[in-house]
N, C-alpha and C positions, 0 to 999 in steps of 0.2 A: 879454298881447299877442304875446309870442314864439311861443306855441303856435298862435295864430290865423294869424300870418304863415307859420309853418312848414306848417300844414295847407293853407292857401290856395295857397301856392307849390307844394306837392307836387301838389295837384289840377291846377293849370295845367300843371306839368311832365309829369305822367303822361298827361294828355289829349293833349298835344303829341307826346310820344315814342311812345306806343302808337298814336296816330293815324297818325304818319309811318312808324314802323318795322314795325308789325304790320298796320295798316290799309291803308296805301298801298304800301309797298315790297314786302311779301309778295304782295299781290294783283297788282301789276304784274309782278313776277318770275314768278308762276305762269302768266302768259299764255304764256310761252315755256319755262319750266323746271318740273320736278316740285317738289313741296312741299319736299323735303329741300334741294334746291339754293337755292330761294327763302329758306328758313329760314337757311341758312348765310350767304348774301349779306346778308340783313337783320341777322343777329346780328354779323357782322364789322363792318359799318357802325355798328351800335349800340355795339360795343366801342370803336371808334376815336372815336366821338362823345364818349366819357367821358375822354379823356386831357387835357382842359383843366386839371383840378385839379393833376396833377403838373407840367405846364408852368408854371402860375401859381406853384406853390411854387418852381420853379427860378428864375423871373424875380424873385420876391420875395427870393431868397437863402436860402430855408429848406431847400433840397435841393440836393445835388450833381448833376452831370450823370449820373453812374452811378446814383445813387439815383432820379433822374427816369426814366431809361430802364427800370430794374427795376420801378419803381412803375407806369409806363405799360404795360409788357408784362403785368404781373399784373392791372392794371385792364382791359385789353383782353380778356384771357382770362376774367376773372371776369364782366364785363358781357356778354361774348359768350355764356358759359354761361347767364346770366340771360336773354339775348335768345332763345336756343333754347327755354328753359323757357317764356317768354312766348308764343312761336310755338306751342308744343305746347298750352298752355292755350287759345289761340285756336282751334286745330284741334279740340281735344276738345269745346269748348263751342259752336263755330260763331260766336262773336262775340268782340270785344275786351274785354268787360266783366270777365271773370275775370282776364285778364292785367292790366287796369287796377287791379283790386282788389289783386292780389298785388304789383304794382309800387308802388302807393301805400303799402301796409303796409311793404314793404321799405324804401322811401325814408324813411318816417316814423321807423321804428326806427333806421335809420342816422343820421338827423339828430338824434335825441334821445338816443341812447345813445353816450356817449363815456367813455373811460377816460383820465383825465389822469395823466401820470407826473411825475416830478420835473423833467423837461425842459419840461413843459407841453404836450407833444404826445401825440397818440393814435397811437403808432407801430405798433401791431398792428391797427388798424382794418381795413386792407385784408385782412389774414390772416383775421380773424373773418368778414368779409363773404365772402371766398372759400370758407371752410368752410361757412358757412350756405347760400350759393348752390349749391354742389356737392351738398350733402345734399338741398336742396329740389328741385334739378333731377332727381336720381335718383328721388325720390318721384313727381314729375310724369311722368317717363319711364316708370316702371312703370305708372302709371295710364293713360298714353297707349296703351301696348301692350295692357294688360288690357281697356280700353274698346273696342278695335277702331277707334280714331280713325284709325289709319293706313290703314284701308280706306275712309274717308269720301271722297266725291267732292270734288275740289278746284275752285277757281275756274277753273283751266286746263281741266279736263275739262268743266266746265259750259258754257264759252263758246267752245270750239273744235270 
């Protein structure tokens, strides 16, 4: 039952986040700005969206203020990088389906793969996620440039 709930929750989460951050925000921002600026705006907002976990840990007494700030900054950076990757995948393919698939796979692995230490916490999860997201971002960035996706016509150019 845990796996069913995890999968269903991830599907709902991915549809919502990709629909808002890549489907809506990027399209709206591209009306006025080039793709790169729209991507940065969407990705920064996506990063900020994810600081709820460290704040919850602070409020629950599981984390110090300094730990919360450090964790929040690392999470904003990591999810911001993932957001850029998802935007690039959307640009490469012309739809949000590939970014949804990557996002779903990413979230499912994160939710199911935990390393428990003697303290009972997964202290290095954010570091593992950061390394994985950075590597996958670099791979997608190379594909983006090699595919010529950066020359594709954007929403902004289509409608203005």
